[in-house]
N, C-alpha and C positions, 0 to 999 in steps of 0.2 A: 502494498499499500505506499508506502511513506517513500518518496522518490523513486516511485514506479509506477504510480495512477495520479500520485498527487505531491506536489511539493512543499513539503513541512521543515525544511532544512534551518531556513532563519529561527522560525518559530522554535524549534529543537534545542539550539545550539545557542539561543538566549537565556534559555533555562538551564542547561547542563552547562553550558559557561559560566555564568554564575554560580550554579555547583559548586563546579570545579574550584571557583577562586576561593568559596568559602573551605574549600578543604586542603588550600595550600597547593592544588593543581596547577600545570600550564595550560592553559584552555586551549592553544594553538595545538599543542603535543597530544591532549587526552579527546578534544573533540572528534577525528578521525576516528578514533577506534571506537565510539559508542553506537556508530549509524547499525542499523539493522538487527540489534540484539536487543534481549529482554532487559529492562533497566537492571532488574534486581541481578542478572549473570555480569554485566558490566562491571556493577558498585562491587559484586561478591569478588571478581577477580583482581580488583586492587587492593583487596586486603588490608583497608586502612583500620589502624585501630580504634576501638570504640566506634565504631560505625557499625548500625544495624541496615543492614540490605534491604531488607524488607522493608523498616520504615521508610529510609530513603529514598526508598525507589517509589515508594504510595505519596510521599511529598512532592516528589518530581511527577509526578502525573497527575495530579492536583494542579501544578503550576502549570501543564504542557495544556492540560483541560481548559485553563481560561486564559492561554496566549495563543489565540489561532491567526494572529495579525499575517498576512501574507500567503496562508494556506491558499494554494490553487492547483487546480486541476492540470496535469502535465498536457501539455498540448496534443487534440487529438484525443485525449483520454476516455472523453466525455461519449464522442461517438463511437468511437471505439467499443467501450461498453455494453450502449444502446443496442449495438446490432447483435451482440451477443444473444443467445436462450440463457433464459434466467438458470436453466438448470445446467448450463454447460463450465460454468465458471464458480471461483470461489477467491475471496481474499484469505492470504494466510501470512499473519505480521506478526512480529513481537511486542507491536503495542496492546495495552489493555483493550477490551470492549468499548469500554465509556470512552477512552480517547478514540481509537478508530471511527465510533459513532461520529463523535466531533468534528474529527477533520473531516469525515466524508460530507458532512452537512455544511462545513466553513466550505469545501471543494466546492460544492455544488453537484456532489458526485452521487449515483444511486447506490443504496444499501444493499450487497447481492444476498441471495438467498441465503448462500450457504458461508460462512465465516469461520476460520480458526483464528484465533488470538493467544496470546503470550500466558492468559490463564487457562488454557487448553493443554499445554503441554507442560511434562516436569523436566524439560530439557529445551532450552531453545536453540537458534540457529548458531552457530553450522550445523546442529544436529539435524538431520531429516525428518523427525518425528512429525513436525508442522504439516510436511507435505504431504507425509504419507497419510495423517489422518486426513488433510482437505481432499485427497484422492479417495480415501474410502466413503467420506462423506457426498460425495460427488458420483460414487459407485461406480468409478473405474480404476483401472490398476493405474500408479503413480508411470510408469513406462509409458503410459499412453495421454501422457501429460505435459504439458508447454508450460513452465515457469517464468514469470518476467521478473527480473531482479535488477536490482542496481549496486548491489554491495558485496562484498567478498564474503561475509558469513551467508548472505542468503544466497549467492549462487553455488557455494559449497554446499549447502542444504539442499539445491534442486539436483545438482548433481548425485549426491549420497542417495538420493531418494530414487535416482536410477531417470530421471526425466530429462527432457531437451530443454535447455534454457537459452532463453532471450535478455540480454543485458539493456536496460535503458540507460542512456548516456545521460540524459536530462542535468542530473543531479552534478555531473562532473566527480565523480569518485573514482581515484585511483585503483585498480583491480591488478590483481598479480596473479588472478586464475581465468583462464577459458570458458568462454559459453560457444555455442553455437551458432550464435548469432548477436550483433548488435545494432542497435537502430539508436537515431536521438530521442525521438518520441513516437506518437504514433500518427503522425499528422501522415504518412508514407505508406501504410500496410491498412489492410481491411480483413477481416475475418470472412471466409466463405463455409456455409453452413451445406455438408452433403445429404443426400436422402436419408444417410442412416445417424442422422445429426450428429456426426462427428465436426471436427472442424480443423480446417487448413486457415493458414495465412498468407493472402498473397500482397504483392506491393502495388500499390494504385498507379493505374494507366495515366 
């Protein structure tokens, strides 16, 4: 969701940057490490003394729900999603459900029929658990899914789930992992719905 169908980097980095400064971290060094991961996982991995990752993540989530300034849809995403059958796609996000719904609303994007959030998994990205659960809710094999991602943790999660992966470059993250395809946004592609309701992606003519 974040960085993949909507742009929330500015809002997220405002909140996380302020948190990093309060805890003696250098925002410019820390911020690139937090995208695409559950907040609780990001904080836990820091090993900060006297910091409760669950409580801190909950506090950050509340601040992110309040700050949606600049949260907008990635170019072409609204039209692309509108062209998909509602039972053929899902969001798999590291965000909580409350934050996901808030950002989708702010970006003017449809709430999907199927959604997997950070609360639905025991282990977040780059573990494939979220994508495996998303495929299960769609009633298909993960090997038959196409994952759209923007950060390394998410790309690696999609690959580990056995899915093909498309990188959305709009957020400008530097990745050290490969995917099947990369595109700047959704303005150049369109979904093609086959008779059996499977989907392929075609370039717009």
